[in-house]
C-alpha positions in Angstrom: 133.7 76.5 91.6 137.4 76.5 91.6 139.7 76.0 88.5 141.2 72.6 87.7 144.6 71.7 89.5 146.7 68.6 88.6 148.6 66.1 91.0 151.9 65.4 89.5 154.3 63.8 91.9 152.8 60.7 93.5 150.0 59.9 91.2 151.7 60.9 87.8 149.0 63.5 87.1 146.2 60.8 87.1 144.3 62.6 89.7 142.7 65.8 88.6 140.5 67.6 91.5 139.6 70.8 92.7 141.7 72.9 95.2 139.3 72.0 98.0 139.9 68.2 97.9 142.9 66.7 99.2 144.7 64.0 97.0 145.3 61.0 98.8 148.5 60.0 97.0 150.4 63.2 97.8 148.4 65.0 100.5 148.2 68.1 97.9 151.9 68.7 98.0 152.5 67.9 94.2 149.7 69.9 92.8 150.4 72.6 89.9 148.0 74.9 88.4 146.8 73.9 84.9 147.4 76.8 82.4 144.8 79.1 81.7 144.7 78.0 77.8 144.5 74.4 78.4 141.2 72.5 77.3 139.4 71.1 80.0 136.1 69.4 80.1 133.1 70.7 82.0 131.1 67.5 82.7 127.5 67.6 83.9 126.5 64.4 86.0 123.1 63.4 87.3 123.4 61.5 90.5 121.1 58.7 91.5 121.4 56.2 94.6 121.5 52.5 94.0 121.0 49.4 96.3 124.3 47.8 96.6 123.3 44.7 98.5 122.1 43.1 101.8 125.6 42.8 103.4 126.2 44.9 106.9 122.4 45.5 106.9 122.2 46.9 103.3 124.4 49.4 101.7 123.8 52.0 98.8 126.1 53.8 96.3 125.9 57.0 94.1 125.7 56.3 90.5 127.0 59.2 88.2 125.8 59.5 84.7 127.3 62.1 82.3 124.3 64.1 80.7 126.6 66.9 78.9 130.3 67.4 78.2 131.6 70.9 77.3 135.1 71.6 76.1 136.5 74.8 77.2 139.6 76.6 78.0 140.4 76.5 81.6 140.0 80.2 82.3 136.5 80.0 81.4 135.7 76.8 82.9 134.3 78.4 86.1 131.9 80.6 84.3 130.8 77.7 82.0 130.3 75.2 85.0 128.0 77.8 86.6 126.0 78.2 83.5 125.5 74.6 83.0 124.4 74.0 86.6 121.7 76.6 86.0 120.7 75.1 82.6 120.3 71.6 84.1 118.6 72.7 87.3 115.5 71.1 86.3 116.8 67.6 86.6 117.1 67.9 90.4 114.2 66.4 92.4 113.7 64.5 95.5 116.4 63.8 98.0 118.8 60.8 96.9 119.3 60.1 100.8 115.6 59.6 101.3 113.8 56.2 100.8 111.6 58.1 98.2 114.7 58.9 96.1 115.4 61.5 93.5 118.1 62.9 91.2 120.9 65.3 92.4 123.2 67.2 89.9 126.9 67.8 89.9 129.2 69.9 87.6 132.9 69.1 87.7 135.8 70.6 85.7 138.0 67.6 84.5 140.8 66.8 82.5 138.7 64.2 80.2 135.3 63.8 78.9 132.9 61.8 81.1 136.0 61.3 83.7 134.0 60.6 86.8 131.2 58.6 85.3 130.2 55.4 87.0 131.1 52.7 84.8 130.2 49.5 86.6 128.0 48.4 89.6 129.9 48.3 92.9 130.7 45.0 94.6 130.8 44.5 98.3 134.1 43.6 99.6 
């Protein structure tokens, strides 16, 4: 895991992502490092796949539910993320890409609590 970065030009700081993800708004040209002493949130998400509807032969989407939020200084976020990933490893079972289903686990370092939690069911457009 890599420390949190902040996109500051095109998206006005609304996009907090890891270094290995490209910001669609500024193509990572506007990124500045988040200070080591800034409080960030290590969010733990369980991921399940849900049926969206019959359109186009049927489609599915991932549902992220935040199961733990841990505020920590950015310099310690990677260590906390690894610890929480290990602590919640028992949640993982099956394969969310399989017809049998399952639950995956993802730990993200974000600027806000529950930032990536899914809040509403997807709609086909």
